[in-house]
Residue, then its C-alpha position, 0 to 999 in steps of 0.5 A: x482526473x490528474x494521475x498522482x501516486x504517493x507512497x511513504x518510506x521510513x525506517x529500514x524495513x524496505x530499502x530503496x529497491x522497493x520504492x524504485x520497483x514500485x515506481x517501475x510497476x506504476x510506470x508500466x501500468x499507467x497511461x499518459x503523464x503521472x506524478x510519483x511522490x515518495x515521502x521518506x526519511x532517506x532518499x538515497x538510491x531512489x530514481x531521479x524520476x521520483x519526487x521526494x519530500x521529508x516523511x511527516x512525523x506524527x505526535x503520538x507515543x512510541x511505537x505508534x508514531x512509527x507504525x501505520x498511524x503515521x499515514x494519518x499525516x496524509x490527511x492534512x491540508x495542503x498548507x501542512x502537506x508540502x503544497x501537494x494538492x488534489x486527489x492522490x492514489x496511495x500505494x504501500x511499498x510492498x504491493x505488487x501491481x499486475x494490471x492497469x492503474x487507470x481505473x483507480x483514477x476513473x472510478x467514482x471521481x466524485x468520492x474523496x476516499x476509496x479504499x480496498x476491502x480488508x480481506x482479513x475482516x470481510x463484510x465488517x466495513x473496514x478498509x485496508x490502507x495498502x491501496x486507497x485514493x484520497x483528496x488532500x484536506x478533505x478528511x483532515x478531521x481524522x488527523x485532528x481528532x486523532x491528536x486531540x483524543x489520542x488516548x481514547x482512540x489508541x485504546x479503542x482502535x487496534x490499528x489506523x485503518x480501523x480508526x479511519x474506516x469507522x470515522x471517515x465521513x464516507x467509506x467506499x470500497x474498490x471493486x472486490x476483484x481489483x485489490x487482493x490480499x496475498x495471504x487470502x487470495x493467492x496462497x492455496x488452502x492447507x494442505x495444498x500449499x505444500x505442493x501448489x505455488x501461490x496463484x495470481x488471481x486473473x483479474x487482480x490489479x494489485x496484490x497487497x502484502x500486509x504483515x508477513x510474508x513480505x514480497x521479498x520473502x514470498x518470492x523465495x517461498x519463505x513465510x517468517x514465523x516466530x513459533x516453530x509449530x506455525x510452520x505446519x500451516x504457514x508454509x508456501x512455495x515460491x511465488x515466482x510470478x512476483x519476480x516476473x512482474x518485478x523484472x518485466x517492469x524494471x526492464x521496461x523502465x531501463x529501456x525507456x531510460x536509455x532511449 
């Protein structure tokens, strides 16, 4: 299977540094040739090696149009999708890659859609679309159905990944240990988180950071909260291994760019 990776960047929550770091981590943790595409509304500052296209929009009411629902544009057929074809591994910008990505292309190659388990709702048949593999056009009905029945769908489903999980023709999950959730698998239980640093699970290939904290906060030991009382349990020490992974990937990339 051809190794193709795609990500999306819109708005200003994540800067060019997040895309560049993701590219560096991918390059460090993949063998052979690969293609890296970013769909974005602003490609300023991105490495030249990153292939960029305009970030597709979706005809939904605000603010839904700028939320995760926008990812549904990835399910359109090639003629609406910049001519991109074949199977792709989608990665959110805020994931941290800790191991080889090769298994994500080798695992069950006959399947059209494979996603990480949503560890905030384990066992409920819901995926977390921070890390998933899809075949262009294979599940276009998900996009078409959303636009056709958006009032009912947006009322029934709280977010896009629940809608996808409950309506995709075949839902397959990655092996549990491959993709972990920072808040669930890395942060020590209370009250140990007051003196223990977040851990990096031994066999984790990718760490996902949906919601808060983002990696740039977690690396500093910051868990943003709006209500002061939540600081009693939403406390973390700096996850120093995040910076180490970033630094090693970027250092290796810069060495290769010089040679």
